[in-house]
LUMNU-676120 format. One record per residue (C-alpha): residue number from 1; x, y, z. Coordinates in pm, whole numbers. Layout:
% residues N
+-----+--------+--------+--------+
| seq |      u |      v |      w |
+-----+--------+--------+--------+
| NUM |      X |      Y |      Z |
...
+-----+--------+--------+--------+
//
This chain:
% residues 473
+-----+--------+--------+--------+
| seq |      u |      v |      w |
+-----+--------+--------+--------+
|   1 |  10854 |  22540 |   6583 |
|   2 |  10891 |  22372 |   6919 |
|   3 |  11042 |  22029 |   6985 |
|   4 |  10713 |  21836 |   7000 |
|   5 |  10587 |  22006 |   6684 |
|   6 |  10911 |  21904 |   6515 |
|   7 |  10861 |  21546 |   6631 |
|   8 |  10507 |  21530 |   6490 |
|   9 |  10589 |  21707 |   6166 |
|  10 |  10902 |  21497 |   6123 |
|  11 |  10698 |  21175 |   6141 |
|  12 |  10457 |  21311 |   5883 |
|  13 |  10738 |  21419 |   5653 |
|  14 |  10902 |  21077 |   5670 |
|  15 |  10565 |  20928 |   5576 |
|  16 |  10538 |  21175 |   5288 |
|  17 |  10882 |  21072 |   5157 |
|  18 |  10791 |  20703 |   5175 |
|  19 |  10459 |  20765 |   5000 |
|  20 |  10633 |  20967 |   4728 |
|  21 |  10886 |  20695 |   4659 |
|  22 |  10615 |  20430 |   4650 |
|  23 |  10405 |  20623 |   4399 |
|  24 |  10683 |  20783 |   4193 |
|  25 |  10627 |  20523 |   3921 |
|  26 |  10279 |  20670 |   3863 |
|  27 |  10415 |  21023 |   3803 |
|  28 |  10556 |  21160 |   3477 |
|  29 |  10931 |  21107 |   3462 |
|  30 |  10999 |  21456 |   3326 |
|  31 |  10840 |  21768 |   3471 |
|  32 |  10538 |  21863 |   3258 |
|  33 |  10553 |  22239 |   3319 |
|  34 |  10630 |  22550 |   3118 |
|  35 |  10899 |  22802 |   3218 |
|  36 |  10775 |  23019 |   3504 |
|  37 |  10481 |  22792 |   3585 |
|  38 |  10611 |  22687 |   3928 |
|  39 |  10712 |  23041 |   4022 |
|  40 |  10363 |  23165 |   3929 |
|  41 |  10221 |  22944 |   4206 |
|  42 |  10434 |  23119 |   4467 |
|  43 |  10365 |  23465 |   4611 |
|  44 |  10589 |  23737 |   4472 |
|  45 |  10666 |  23860 |   4823 |
|  46 |  10685 |  23687 |   5162 |
|  47 |  10371 |  23699 |   5372 |
|  48 |  10268 |  23580 |   5716 |
|  49 |  10355 |  23217 |   5802 |
|  50 |  10069 |  22983 |   5714 |
|  51 |  10186 |  22671 |   5894 |
|  52 |  10311 |  22324 |   5823 |
|  53 |   9980 |  22192 |   5685 |
|  54 |   9983 |  22447 |   5405 |
|  55 |  10350 |  22379 |   5340 |
|  56 |  10292 |  22004 |   5313 |
|  57 |  10003 |  22061 |   5076 |
|  58 |  10221 |  22279 |   4855 |
|  59 |  10480 |  22005 |   4826 |
|  60 |  10214 |  21813 |   4635 |
|  61 |  10054 |  22105 |   4454 |
|  62 |  10349 |  22331 |   4374 |
|  63 |  10674 |  22135 |   4396 |
|  64 |  10591 |  21785 |   4268 |
|  65 |  10448 |  21895 |   3931 |
|  66 |  10771 |  22082 |   3864 |
|  67 |  11002 |  21791 |   3941 |
|  68 |  11180 |  21559 |   3704 |
|  69 |  11164 |  21240 |   3905 |
|  70 |  11515 |  21099 |   3918 |
|  71 |  11406 |  20804 |   4134 |
|  72 |  11150 |  20696 |   3872 |
|  73 |  11207 |  20342 |   3735 |
|  74 |  11184 |  20478 |   3378 |
|  75 |  11449 |  20745 |   3431 |
|  76 |  11707 |  20664 |   3160 |
|  77 |  11853 |  21015 |   3122 |
|  78 |  12198 |  21159 |   3204 |
|  79 |  12330 |  20933 |   3482 |
|  80 |  12139 |  20823 |   3792 |
|  81 |  12136 |  20998 |   4130 |
|  82 |  12038 |  20706 |   4347 |
|  83 |  11914 |  20778 |   4696 |
|  84 |  11841 |  20496 |   4941 |
|  85 |  11675 |  20517 |   5282 |
|  86 |  11992 |  20481 |   5499 |
|  87 |  12156 |  20780 |   5328 |
|  88 |  11836 |  20984 |   5357 |
|  89 |  11834 |  20920 |   5733 |
|  90 |  12201 |  21015 |   5751 |
|  91 |  12121 |  21350 |   5588 |
|  92 |  11857 |  21405 |   5854 |
|  93 |  12109 |  21329 |   6128 |
|  94 |  12366 |  21561 |   5971 |
|  95 |  12112 |  21843 |   5958 |
|  96 |  11995 |  21768 |   6310 |
|  97 |  12346 |  21775 |   6453 |
|  98 |  12423 |  22101 |   6273 |
|  99 |  12799 |  22072 |   6319 |
| 100 |  13084 |  22208 |   6107 |
| 101 |  13364 |  21978 |   5994 |
| 102 |  13604 |  22239 |   5859 |
| 103 |  13883 |  22119 |   6089 |
| 104 |  13947 |  21833 |   6327 |
| 105 |  13908 |  22069 |   6623 |
| 106 |  13570 |  22198 |   6503 |
| 107 |  13423 |  21845 |   6537 |
| 108 |  13674 |  21558 |   6567 |
| 109 |  13422 |  21285 |   6483 |
| 110 |  13334 |  21449 |   6150 |
| 111 |  13697 |  21423 |   6039 |
| 112 |  13774 |  21079 |   6176 |
| 113 |  13458 |  20910 |   6049 |
| 114 |  13527 |  21058 |   5704 |
| 115 |  13887 |  20939 |   5702 |
| 116 |  13781 |  20588 |   5799 |
| 117 |  13503 |  20580 |   5538 |
| 118 |  13745 |  20689 |   5265 |
| 119 |  13977 |  20406 |   5361 |
| 120 |  13686 |  20157 |   5374 |
| 121 |  13595 |  20254 |   5019 |
| 122 |  13950 |  20182 |   4903 |
| 123 |  13897 |  19825 |   5021 |
| 124 |  13550 |  19799 |   4866 |
| 125 |  13652 |  19945 |   4529 |
| 126 |  13994 |  19779 |   4504 |
| 127 |  14184 |  20109 |   4476 |
| 128 |  14562 |  20151 |   4516 |
| 129 |  14704 |  20164 |   4867 |
| 130 |  14879 |  20489 |   4774 |
| 131 |  14542 |  20660 |   4827 |
| 132 |  14508 |  20548 |   5191 |
| 133 |  14518 |  20801 |   5470 |
| 134 |  14784 |  20586 |   5640 |
| 135 |  15014 |  20598 |   5335 |
| 136 |  15316 |  20825 |   5334 |
| 137 |  15179 |  21074 |   5083 |
| 138 |  14814 |  20999 |   5003 |
| 139 |  14465 |  21028 |   5140 |
| 140 |  14105 |  21086 |   5052 |
| 141 |  13831 |  21341 |   5112 |
| 142 |  13462 |  21370 |   5027 |
| 143 |  13396 |  21645 |   4774 |
| 144 |  13052 |  21762 |   4669 |
| 145 |  13082 |  21652 |   4307 |
| 146 |  13322 |  21526 |   4041 |
| 147 |  13346 |  21885 |   3916 |
| 148 |  13490 |  21993 |   4252 |
| 149 |  13728 |  21697 |   4247 |
| 150 |  13852 |  21794 |   3901 |
| 151 |  13912 |  22155 |   4005 |
| 152 |  14092 |  22042 |   4319 |
| 153 |  14323 |  21818 |   4116 |
| 154 |  14401 |  22105 |   3876 |
| 155 |  14493 |  22332 |   4166 |
| 156 |  14720 |  22067 |   4319 |
| 157 |  14886 |  22001 |   3981 |
| 158 |  14931 |  22375 |   3924 |
| 159 |  15107 |  22406 |   4258 |
| 160 |  15340 |  22113 |   4185 |
| 161 |  15424 |  22229 |   3833 |
| 162 |  15522 |  22577 |   3954 |
| 163 |  15689 |  22452 |   4274 |
| 164 |  15445 |  22667 |   4467 |
| 165 |  15532 |  22992 |   4289 |
| 166 |  15177 |  23025 |   4155 |
| 167 |  15058 |  23099 |   4508 |
| 168 |  15254 |  23423 |   4494 |
| 169 |  15282 |  23538 |   4133 |
| 170 |  14967 |  23371 |   3992 |
| 171 |  15156 |  23311 |   3667 |
| 172 |  14980 |  23031 |   3480 |
| 173 |  15045 |  23158 |   3128 |
| 174 |  15265 |  22865 |   3020 |
| 175 |  15072 |  22579 |   3182 |
| 176 |  14898 |  22341 |   2942 |
| 177 |  14639 |  22069 |   3015 |
| 178 |  14515 |  21772 |   2813 |
| 179 |  14200 |  21567 |   2773 |
| 180 |  13966 |  21446 |   2495 |
| 181 |  13652 |  21593 |   2346 |
| 182 |  13458 |  21324 |   2529 |
| 183 |  13565 |  21437 |   2878 |
| 184 |  13333 |  21625 |   3111 |
| 185 |  13270 |  21997 |   3066 |
| 186 |  13385 |  22055 |   3425 |
| 187 |  13743 |  22020 |   3300 |
| 188 |  13722 |  22334 |   3089 |
| 189 |  13539 |  22513 |   3370 |
| 190 |  13802 |  22407 |   3623 |
| 191 |  14083 |  22529 |   3398 |
| 192 |  13909 |  22864 |   3360 |
| 193 |  13870 |  22900 |   3736 |
| 194 |  14233 |  22802 |   3791 |
| 195 |  14353 |  23070 |   3551 |
| 196 |  14477 |  22826 |   3288 |
| 197 |  14210 |  22915 |   3035 |
| 198 |  14050 |  22739 |   2742 |
| 199 |  14330 |  22833 |   2501 |
| 200 |  14573 |  22623 |   2705 |
| 201 |  14353 |  22313 |   2698 |
| 202 |  14461 |  22063 |   2436 |
| 203 |  14193 |  21829 |   2300 |
| 204 |  14367 |  21498 |   2234 |
| 205 |  14227 |  21284 |   1954 |
| 206 |  14030 |  20972 |   2043 |
| 207 |  13999 |  20637 |   1868 |
| 208 |  13691 |  20477 |   1711 |
| 209 |  13571 |  20378 |   2059 |
| 210 |  13593 |  20742 |   2178 |
| 211 |  13892 |  20663 |   2405 |
| 212 |  14204 |  20880 |   2425 |
| 213 |  14497 |  20801 |   2192 |
| 214 |  14810 |  20796 |   2416 |
| 215 |  15039 |  20837 |   2113 |
| 216 |  14860 |  21159 |   2021 |
| 217 |  14890 |  21274 |   2384 |
| 218 |  15267 |  21222 |   2370 |
| 219 |  15288 |  21415 |   2041 |
| 220 |  15086 |  21707 |   2182 |
| 221 |  15308 |  21726 |   2490 |
| 222 |  15623 |  21723 |   2278 |
| 223 |  15489 |  22002 |   2056 |
| 224 |  15402 |  22218 |   2355 |
| 225 |  15742 |  22167 |   2515 |
| 226 |  15908 |  22265 |   2187 |
| 227 |  15698 |  22583 |   2193 |
| 228 |  15831 |  22670 |   2539 |
| 229 |  15513 |  22577 |   2725 |
| 230 |  15477 |  22368 |   3042 |
| 231 |  15251 |  22060 |   3015 |
| 232 |  15124 |  22000 |   3368 |
| 233 |  14793 |  21805 |   3388 |
| 234 |  14605 |  21538 |   3198 |
| 235 |  14264 |  21389 |   3269 |
| 236 |  14182 |  21031 |   3173 |
| 237 |  13817 |  20931 |   3202 |
| 238 |  13679 |  20596 |   3309 |
| 239 |  13327 |  20627 |   3173 |
| 240 |  13268 |  20949 |   2979 |
| 241 |  12933 |  21123 |   3003 |
| 242 |  12868 |  21098 |   2630 |
| 243 |  12911 |  20723 |   2588 |
| 244 |  13084 |  20575 |   2897 |
| 245 |  13402 |  20548 |   2690 |
| 246 |  13703 |  20428 |   2887 |
| 247 |  14040 |  20589 |   2831 |
| 248 |  14346 |  20356 |   2848 |
| 249 |  14456 |  20476 |   3191 |
| 250 |  14772 |  20268 |   3205 |
| 251 |  14905 |  20393 |   2870 |
| 252 |  14803 |  20751 |   2944 |
| 253 |  14960 |  20719 |   3289 |
| 254 |  15288 |  20597 |   3146 |
| 255 |  15305 |  20903 |   2920 |
| 256 |  15214 |  21132 |   3211 |
| 257 |  15472 |  20971 |   3441 |
| 258 |  15748 |  20993 |   3180 |
| 259 |  15667 |  21358 |   3109 |
| 260 |  15609 |  21468 |   3467 |
| 261 |  15238 |  21552 |   3429 |
| 262 |  14977 |  21516 |   3700 |
| 263 |  14732 |  21240 |   3601 |
| 264 |  14376 |  21285 |   3724 |
| 265 |  14133 |  20999 |   3662 |
| 266 |  13766 |  21092 |   3645 |
| 267 |  13556 |  20782 |   3714 |
| 268 |  13249 |  20971 |   3834 |
| 269 |  12994 |  20717 |   3710 |
| 270 |  13181 |  20398 |   3624 |
| 271 |  13417 |  20383 |   3921 |
| 272 |  13146 |  20257 |   4155 |
| 273 |  13109 |  19950 |   3932 |
| 274 |  13425 |  19814 |   4093 |
| 275 |  13221 |  19730 |   4401 |
| 276 |  13184 |  19412 |   4192 |
| 277 |  13526 |  19238 |   4194 |
| 278 |  13477 |  19106 |   3841 |
| 279 |  13471 |  19468 |   3715 |
| 280 |  13804 |  19567 |   3871 |
| 281 |  13957 |  19569 |   3521 |
| 282 |  13831 |  19926 |   3524 |
| 283 |  14105 |  20005 |   3778 |
| 284 |  14390 |  19904 |   3549 |
| 285 |  14667 |  20164 |   3569 |
| 286 |  14532 |  20355 |   3868 |
| 287 |  14862 |  20310 |   4050 |
| 288 |  14997 |  20569 |   3804 |
| 289 |  14733 |  20829 |   3897 |
| 290 |  14805 |  21132 |   4112 |
| 291 |  14434 |  21173 |   4186 |
| 292 |  14109 |  20987 |   4131 |
| 293 |  13740 |  21055 |   4184 |
| 294 |  13416 |  20857 |   4176 |
| 295 |  13059 |  20920 |   4291 |
| 296 |  12867 |  20694 |   4531 |
| 297 |  12575 |  20932 |   4474 |
| 298 |  12532 |  20792 |   4125 |
| 299 |  12527 |  20412 |   4143 |
| 300 |  12553 |  20318 |   4510 |
| 301 |  12246 |  20472 |   4671 |
| 302 |  12437 |  20735 |   4868 |
| 303 |  12232 |  21055 |   4843 |
| 304 |  12385 |  21347 |   4652 |
| 305 |  12630 |  21501 |   4723 |
| 306 |  12915 |  21255 |   4777 |
| 307 |  13227 |  21239 |   4560 |
| 308 |  13522 |  21030 |   4673 |
| 309 |  13839 |  21222 |   4585 |
| 310 |  14176 |  21055 |   4643 |
| 311 |  14528 |  21178 |   4590 |
| 312 |  14870 |  21015 |   4603 |
| 313 |  15034 |  21358 |   4647 |
| 314 |  14893 |  21511 |   4961 |
| 315 |  15174 |  21767 |   4984 |
| 316 |  15083 |  21933 |   4654 |
| 317 |  14715 |  21942 |   4748 |
| 318 |  14788 |  22106 |   5082 |
| 319 |  15038 |  22340 |   4923 |
| 320 |  14770 |  22463 |   4686 |
| 321 |  14482 |  22500 |   4932 |
| 322 |  14613 |  22541 |   5286 |
| 323 |  14583 |  22886 |   5440 |
| 324 |  14610 |  22916 |   5816 |
| 325 |  14472 |  23227 |   5984 |
| 326 |  14523 |  23261 |   6357 |
| 327 |  14162 |  23178 |   6439 |
| 328 |  14202 |  22830 |   6285 |
| 329 |  14535 |  22738 |   6444 |
| 330 |  14532 |  22437 |   6677 |
| 331 |  14808 |  22244 |   6848 |
| 332 |  14675 |  21914 |   6712 |
| 333 |  14694 |  22034 |   6351 |
| 334 |  15034 |  22193 |   6387 |
| 335 |  15172 |  21871 |   6534 |
| 336 |  15057 |  21678 |   6226 |
| 337 |  14847 |  21445 |   6438 |
| 338 |  14516 |  21525 |   6264 |
| 339 |  14371 |  21612 |   5924 |
| 340 |  14201 |  21944 |   5862 |
| 341 |  13982 |  21875 |   5560 |
| 342 |  13926 |  22244 |   5496 |
| 343 |  14273 |  22228 |   5335 |
| 344 |  14157 |  21955 |   5094 |
| 345 |  13880 |  22155 |   4923 |
| 346 |  13794 |  22502 |   4798 |
| 347 |  13532 |  22603 |   5063 |
| 348 |  13612 |  22639 |   5430 |
| 349 |  13292 |  22494 |   5574 |
| 350 |  13187 |  22133 |   5528 |
| 351 |  12892 |  21916 |   5623 |
| 352 |  12901 |  21573 |   5787 |
| 353 |  12876 |  21394 |   5451 |
| 354 |  13054 |  21080 |   5570 |
| 355 |  12745 |  20981 |   5767 |
| 356 |  12580 |  20886 |   5436 |
| 357 |  12850 |  20631 |   5364 |
| 358 |  12861 |  20508 |   5721 |
| 359 |  12484 |  20458 |   5746 |
| 360 |  12473 |  20286 |   5407 |
| 361 |  12759 |  20047 |   5477 |
| 362 |  12647 |  19974 |   5835 |
| 363 |  12282 |  19899 |   5750 |
| 364 |  12274 |  19762 |   5393 |
| 365 |  12638 |  19695 |   5308 |
| 366 |  12735 |  19675 |   4941 |
| 367 |  12530 |  19370 |   4841 |
| 368 |  12226 |  19572 |   4718 |
| 369 |  12446 |  19797 |   4505 |
| 370 |  12638 |  19498 |   4368 |
| 371 |  12312 |  19325 |   4278 |
| 372 |  12181 |  19639 |   4106 |
| 373 |  12502 |  19692 |   3909 |
| 374 |  12515 |  19332 |   3789 |
| 375 |  12147 |  19332 |   3692 |
| 376 |  12173 |  19659 |   3503 |
| 377 |  12481 |  19548 |   3311 |
| 378 |  12295 |  19234 |   3206 |
| 379 |  11987 |  19434 |   3104 |
| 380 |  12204 |  19668 |   2894 |
| 381 |  12342 |  19369 |   2706 |
| 382 |  11990 |  19237 |   2654 |
| 383 |  11873 |  19578 |   2534 |
| 384 |  12161 |  19584 |   2283 |
| 385 |  12035 |  19254 |   2141 |
| 386 |  11685 |  19399 |   2097 |
| 387 |  11824 |  19709 |   1925 |
| 388 |  12045 |  19502 |   1694 |
| 389 |  11740 |  19299 |   1590 |
| 390 |  11550 |  19610 |   1473 |
| 391 |  11705 |  19728 |   1147 |
| 392 |  11565 |  20081 |   1190 |
| 393 |  11815 |  20139 |   1473 |
| 394 |  12191 |  20116 |   1513 |
| 395 |  12430 |  20120 |   1809 |
| 396 |  12691 |  20396 |   1795 |
| 397 |  12940 |  20304 |   2069 |
| 398 |  13068 |  20009 |   2273 |
| 399 |  12854 |  19930 |   2577 |
| 400 |  13057 |  19739 |   2837 |
| 401 |  12862 |  19888 |   3128 |
| 402 |  12512 |  20033 |   3164 |
| 403 |  12481 |  20292 |   2886 |
| 404 |  12367 |  20220 |   2532 |
| 405 |  12397 |  20492 |   2268 |
| 406 |  12167 |  20429 |   1974 |
| 407 |  12027 |  20616 |   1676 |
| 408 |  11775 |  20583 |   1398 |
| 409 |  11926 |  20498 |   1062 |
| 410 |  11689 |  20755 |    916 |
| 411 |  11925 |  21028 |   1040 |
| 412 |  11992 |  21288 |   1307 |
| 413 |  11666 |  21475 |   1268 |
| 414 |  11468 |  21154 |   1312 |
| 415 |  11667 |  21058 |   1623 |
| 416 |  11623 |  21401 |   1781 |
| 417 |  11253 |  21397 |   1703 |
| 418 |  11216 |  21052 |   1858 |
| 419 |  11381 |  21165 |   2182 |
| 420 |  11153 |  21468 |   2205 |
| 421 |  10838 |  21268 |   2125 |
| 422 |  10910 |  20998 |   2381 |
| 423 |  11014 |  21241 |   2656 |
| 424 |  10693 |  21439 |   2600 |
| 425 |  10486 |  21134 |   2695 |
| 426 |  10618 |  21143 |   3053 |
| 427 |  10648 |  20763 |   3039 |
| 428 |  11029 |  20757 |   3006 |
| 429 |  11316 |  21003 |   2989 |
| 430 |  11623 |  20992 |   2765 |
| 431 |  11896 |  21243 |   2684 |
| 432 |  12058 |  21338 |   2356 |
| 433 |  12425 |  21365 |   2271 |
| 434 |  12650 |  21377 |   1966 |
| 435 |  12908 |  21105 |   1896 |
| 436 |  13139 |  21193 |   1614 |
| 437 |  12902 |  21345 |   1363 |
| 438 |  12594 |  21150 |   1474 |
| 439 |  12312 |  21242 |   1709 |
| 440 |  12263 |  20966 |   1966 |
| 441 |  11992 |  20871 |   2212 |
| 442 |  12150 |  20783 |   2546 |
| 443 |  11971 |  20490 |   2713 |
| 444 |  12125 |  20497 |   3062 |
| 445 |  12007 |  20213 |   3288 |
| 446 |  12090 |  20306 |   3644 |
| 447 |  11789 |  20411 |   3852 |
| 448 |  11750 |  20231 |   4183 |
| 449 |  11398 |  20100 |   4120 |
| 450 |  11437 |  20006 |   3752 |
| 451 |  11351 |  19649 |   3652 |
| 452 |  11396 |  19456 |   3330 |
| 453 |  11025 |  19512 |   3265 |
| 454 |  11084 |  19889 |   3277 |
| 455 |  11370 |  19860 |   3028 |
| 456 |  11155 |  19647 |   2799 |
| 457 |  10863 |  19892 |   2823 |
| 458 |  11091 |  20186 |   2739 |
| 459 |  11231 |  20004 |   2435 |
| 460 |  10882 |  19920 |   2314 |
| 461 |  10788 |  20286 |   2361 |
| 462 |  11079 |  20386 |   2138 |
| 463 |  10978 |  20130 |   1879 |
| 464 |  10615 |  20237 |   1891 |
| 465 |  10691 |  20607 |   1859 |
| 466 |  10921 |  20530 |   1567 |
| 467 |  10637 |  20348 |   1393 |
| 468 |  10406 |  20644 |   1467 |
| 469 |  10656 |  20886 |   1316 |
| 470 |  10699 |  20671 |   1006 |
| 471 |  10323 |  20642 |    963 |
| 472 |  10277 |  21019 |   1004 |
| 473 |  10547 |  21076 |    743 |
+-----+--------+--------+--------+
//
């Protein structure tokens, strides 16, 4: 493909993206395909190139039918993955530049724009100054996902707990970590990768609101110390995946600080809510955290992947992850004058992700995200009133933000059946979870194009399908 072909095809592809986003509301929310159906439309072996026209046609004929449309206004599943036009353009620029940001020397602007964006986000989210790049011990880096942030925090905590010995002897047999059953599955995966293992993960009891009990955390730590083990890491969650439960970060942090544990705070979804100053109560206790992560790619319109990972203990992070072969040595890095972000993550290579934040903040600012967050919190409260007024349903968890967990009083089988029946229509999409011993329908209001009318239509769909099920029974 030559330059002028790229120009022409690029214009057409931008038009295709705009057209898709304008008509996404007419498409099924969930992919309506069977396993293997998309692959069957593709040749088993590569053939001769057939040109851009055929490729563009196959986007419509092969790819689109197999997509679950996350930008659909009736997407109420999992958590959102909002993607706004400025961030999409930034991805195009990043791909067009084709640079590597593994070290300052490999592309100085990649590092310095990222550092400045991470500090801007501290201001915008009201985070502790200990996380600033200009602080004595802290700083921030863009990770791909909250899962990567969690793993990175575990590795830093492992290094600190062993005083660096783990880098040489790999002995993690006595290290013990703590979280609740409501925390993200990436915690167990991260502990496996880090050599801690599932057997050394303690599941701390939660209260009736599905939030961690700090007194039970303290008891578990004491029991492990008495058994000769080394408690080293605890994760508190601000907004669990199951129900958006909020652990008492301050109380958990006080236990962690007194016992010498690394406190990681996972605020993947809910942390972005603090773009609204009135929601900064979510940040209570963060000054006690050793690390923190949240995702602009969920509720801020910054295209996936973009996790903001901050630490107040840069030395432990670098101790865990910094390896310096001769071909990466530079005078600037050795003088301490620059940051090499390759030492702040597991991979070596890194894309110019910070452009997505820069483009978003420079063109739209935070007002659109603030407006969306405030609207969706209000709509969640209104939805809760509708659910409470229908005696066939009940609400299973507190709903201070934008997720409502509800169930049919008729029981778990009826709730599961309702979710499957509604999702099969293609008119809305919900996900299922289990809270305590109850199956719950997660009604997550977070898509960029959702309106109150969409929420109302989805609720009426649930009501209607419930009536249909009752009639059929």
